[in-house]
VMD Tcl script that draws the C-alpha trace (Angstrom):
set ca {
  {1.55 -2.33 1.08}
  {3.26 -0.70 4.03}
  {6.23 -2.38 5.72}
  {4.14 -3.40 8.75}
  {1.46 -5.16 6.68}
  {1.15 -8.92 7.08}
  {3.12 -10.92 4.52}
  {0.74 -12.77 2.30}
  {0.26 -14.93 -0.76}
  {-3.24 -13.88 -1.83}
  {-3.61 -16.18 -4.84}
  {-5.43 -18.83 -2.81}
  {-7.28 -16.27 -0.69}
  {-9.37 -14.68 -3.48}
  {-11.87 -17.54 -3.92}
  {-12.25 -17.69 -0.13}
  {-12.82 -13.92 -0.05}
  {-15.60 -14.13 -2.63}
  {-17.24 -17.03 -0.81}
  {-17.00 -15.25 2.55}
  {-18.45 -11.98 1.25}
  {-21.29 -13.60 -0.67}
  {-22.21 -15.76 2.35}
  {-23.14 -12.64 4.33}
  {-26.90 -12.17 4.60}
  {-26.69 -8.49 3.64}
  {-24.65 -9.31 0.52}
  {-27.35 -11.79 -0.50}
  {-30.11 -9.29 0.29}
  {-28.43 -6.72 -1.97}
  {-27.85 -9.39 -4.68}
  {-24.14 -8.54 -4.86}
  {-21.93 -10.18 -7.44}
  {-18.19 -10.09 -8.01}
  {-17.14 -8.72 -11.40}
  {-13.41 -8.70 -10.66}
  {-11.14 -9.66 -7.76}
  {-7.37 -9.24 -7.58}
  {-5.00 -8.47 -4.73}
  {-5.91 -4.98 -3.53}
  {-8.76 -4.42 -6.01}
  {-12.34 -5.67 -6.12}
  {-15.26 -4.74 -8.37}
  {-18.78 -5.56 -7.18}
  {-22.18 -4.91 -8.72}
  {-25.71 -4.82 -7.40}
  {-28.91 -4.42 -9.37}
  {-30.92 -1.27 -8.81}
  {-34.06 -2.75 -7.28}
  {-37.21 -0.83 -6.34}
  {-36.90 -2.18 -2.78}
  {-33.73 -0.07 -2.31}
  {-34.96 3.10 -4.03}
  {-36.35 6.22 -2.36}
  {-37.98 7.23 -5.66}
  {-38.55 4.96 -8.66}
  {-35.24 3.87 -10.15}
  {-33.00 5.95 -7.84}
  {-31.10 4.20 -5.05}
  {-31.32 5.38 -1.47}
  {-28.00 6.46 0.04}
  {-27.99 3.47 2.41}
  {-27.67 1.01 -0.49}
  {-24.93 3.13 -2.10}
  {-23.02 3.21 1.20}
  {-23.40 -0.55 1.65}
  {-22.00 -1.40 -1.79}
  {-19.06 0.97 -1.30}
  {-18.37 -0.61 2.08}
  {-18.45 -4.16 0.71}
  {-16.17 -3.32 -2.24}
  {-13.58 -1.32 -0.30}
  {-13.34 -3.66 2.68}
  {-13.25 -6.72 0.40}
  {-10.35 -5.09 -1.48}
  {-8.52 -4.70 1.84}
  {-9.40 -8.29 2.75}
  {-7.88 -9.51 -0.51}
  {-4.43 -8.62 0.86}
  {-4.78 -10.56 4.10}
  {-3.13 -13.93 4.72}
  {-5.36 -17.03 4.58}
  {-7.49 -17.36 7.70}
  {-7.51 -13.66 8.49}
  {-10.69 -11.58 8.30}
  {-11.51 -7.89 8.46}
  {-14.37 -5.67 9.54}
  {-15.37 -2.07 8.92}
  {-14.30 0.35 11.64}
  {-15.64 3.49 9.99}
  {-16.65 4.81 6.62}
  {-18.08 7.78 4.85}
  {-19.78 8.20 1.51}
  {-19.96 11.32 -0.62}
  {-22.86 11.37 -3.07}
  {-22.56 13.62 -6.11}
  {-24.92 12.21 -8.77}
  {-28.10 10.14 -8.69}
  {-27.55 6.39 -8.48}
  {-29.99 5.28 -11.15}
  {-29.86 2.88 -14.06}
  {-29.65 -0.90 -14.37}
  {-27.04 -1.51 -11.66}
  {-24.56 0.11 -9.35}
  {-20.88 -0.84 -9.76}
  {-18.24 -0.28 -7.07}
  {-14.52 -0.46 -7.70}
  {-12.84 -0.99 -4.33}
  {-9.15 -0.43 -3.72}
  {-6.64 -0.31 -0.90}
  {-5.20 3.07 -0.01}
  {-2.87 1.81 2.74}
  {-2.64 -1.77 4.02}
  {-1.37 -2.06 7.58}
  {-1.07 -4.93 10.04}
  {-3.88 -3.72 12.32}
  {-5.82 -1.26 10.17}
  {-6.23 -0.83 6.43}
  {-7.50 2.30 4.71}
  {-9.69 1.48 1.73}
  {-11.86 3.29 -0.79}
  {-14.39 2.68 -3.53}
  {-15.70 4.66 -6.47}
  {-19.35 3.95 -7.25}
  {-20.76 4.11 -10.75}
  {-24.38 4.06 -11.89}
  {-24.55 1.85 -14.99}
  {-27.36 2.20 -17.53}
  {-28.78 -0.57 -19.74}
  {-26.25 0.30 -22.49}
  {-23.32 -0.11 -20.09}
  {-22.58 3.61 -19.81}
  {-21.20 4.58 -16.40}
  {-21.80 7.73 -14.37}
  {-19.65 8.31 -11.30}
  {-22.14 8.94 -8.52}
  {-20.34 8.47 -5.19}
  {-17.07 7.85 -3.40}
  {-16.60 5.77 -0.22}
  {-13.61 6.01 2.14}
  {-13.11 4.00 5.28}
  {-11.02 1.93 7.63}
  {-11.04 -1.84 8.10}
  {-9.72 -3.68 11.17}
  {-7.62 -6.72 10.26}
  {-8.40 -9.71 12.46}
  {-5.93 -12.54 13.05}
  {-7.34 -16.06 13.15}
  {-8.40 -17.11 16.62}
  {-7.26 -20.48 17.92}
  {-9.99 -23.04 18.36}
  {-10.94 -23.81 21.95}
  {-8.43 -26.20 23.46}
  {-5.54 -25.14 21.21}
  {-2.48 -23.73 22.92}
  {-1.17 -20.31 21.91}
  {2.47 -19.40 22.12}
}
mol new
graphics top color blue
foreach p $ca { graphics top sphere $p radius 0.5 }
foreach p [lrange $ca 0 end-1] q [lrange $ca 1 end] { graphics top cylinder $p $q radius 0.2 }
display resetview
């Protein structure tokens, strides 16, 4: 973490992070599941479903981008203090192998955690039915860290 990053104890924030991510309609649509979550690192998986493929068994780039986004930004969110949230500002995906197999796995990580913005990344792996992984894409982006807003009627100092 950089010196200007918010101080945080993330141990209690990880279950909240998983709940918050999986409550999002798009996360449910993609059937995302957490495989691993630790401060600064998240692994997510999604099944390769025909509904997300542009040819049988091969994911469309949009689904690959979405999983990379969720994993990277969740990794950045894992370093935030309780009550904070984050949102994607920008992101890019580089595709270099077909995303086909049983599922797609994304390992998100924090590149640089700041107070206002965090740079995050994810490597995306196509996983076959035997568990063999093929690196198929990389995602890099920026997340905006959002302080909790006071409830209406609360005074701010």
